[in-house]
C-alpha positions in Angstrom: -35.1 43.2 41.0 -32.2 45.7 40.9 -34.6 48.6 40.1 -36.6 47.8 43.3 -33.5 47.5 45.4 -32.3 50.9 44.2 -35.7 52.5 44.9 -35.7 51.0 48.4 -32.1 52.2 49.0 -33.0 55.7 47.8 -36.0 56.0 50.0 -34.2 54.6 53.0 -31.2 57.0 52.6 -32.7 60.1 51.0 -32.6 62.3 54.1 -29.0 61.4 54.9 -27.8 61.8 51.3 -29.6 65.2 51.1 -28.0 66.3 54.4 -24.6 65.3 53.1 -24.9 67.2 49.9 -26.0 70.3 51.8 -22.8 70.0 53.9 -20.8 70.3 50.7 -21.5 74.1 50.7 -19.9 74.6 54.2 -16.4 75.8 54.5 -14.3 78.4 52.6 -13.9 79.2 49.0 -12.1 81.9 47.1 -9.4 82.9 44.7 -5.7 83.5 45.0 -4.2 86.2 42.7 -1.2 88.4 42.4 -1.2 92.2 42.8 -2.2 92.6 39.1 -5.1 90.1 39.4 -3.4 87.2 37.7 -4.3 83.8 39.1 -1.8 82.0 41.2 -2.0 78.2 40.8 0.0 76.0 43.1 -0.5 78.2 46.2 -1.2 76.3 49.5 -4.2 77.2 51.7 -3.6 76.3 55.3 -6.3 76.4 58.0 -5.4 76.7 61.7 -6.0 73.6 63.7 -6.4 71.5 60.5 -3.9 69.1 59.0 -2.5 69.1 55.5 -3.0 72.3 53.4 -4.9 72.2 50.1 -3.3 73.2 46.9 -4.9 75.7 44.5 -5.1 73.7 41.2 -7.7 75.6 39.3 -6.2 77.6 36.4 -8.1 80.7 37.4 -6.8 80.5 41.0 -10.0 79.3 42.7 -10.1 76.9 45.7 -12.6 75.3 48.0 -12.1 73.7 51.4 -14.8 72.0 53.4 -14.8 73.1 57.1 -17.1 72.8 60.0 -18.8 75.9 61.5 -16.1 77.7 63.6 -13.6 80.5 63.5 -10.3 80.0 61.7 -7.0 81.6 60.7 -6.4 80.9 57.0 -3.0 81.3 55.3 -2.1 81.4 51.6 1.5 80.6 50.7 3.6 80.0 47.6 7.4 80.1 47.1 8.5 83.4 45.7 5.5 85.3 47.3 4.9 86.8 50.7 2.4 84.7 52.7 -0.8 86.2 53.8 -2.9 85.2 56.8 -6.6 86.2 57.2 -7.5 85.9 60.9 -10.7 85.1 62.7 -12.6 84.0 59.6 -16.0 82.8 60.6 -17.4 79.8 58.8 -21.2 79.5 59.1 -23.5 76.7 58.5 -25.5 78.0 55.6 -23.0 78.5 52.8 -19.2 78.7 52.1 -17.4 81.8 53.4 -15.5 83.6 50.6 -11.8 84.2 51.5 -9.8 85.8 48.7 -6.0 86.3 48.8 -3.8 88.8 46.9 -0.2 87.6 47.2 2.8 90.0 46.6 5.7 88.7 44.6 9.0 89.0 46.5 10.8 89.7 43.2 8.3 92.5 42.4 9.1 94.2 45.8 12.9 93.9 45.2 12.6 95.6 41.8 10.7 98.5 43.3 13.1 99.1 46.2 15.8 101.7 45.5 19.3 100.5 46.1 21.8 103.2 47.1 25.0 103.4 45.0 
């Protein structure tokens, strides 16, 4: 009985399930690193016009954010680093748009500045 019900459910909903899984590829994806290519976990990725930012949790600095097809400004931030905004990023319908960020450490910039005596 359960087997038949599942088969019916599958055939009744296959197209919508398939369309939903295709949507999982829409949006933005990328990596957040420092100037030396080291991953930055804990960075926040904010999207213009969207609510709460997402947090980069992957140990190699990768992130993914589902978004509808449109044009967005996308910002990466993390305390101790200068934020970076990538403007007019176009998200298309066919696949995720890659948006990588290289954040510069504020302490690294201070060390490189020459302080007069």
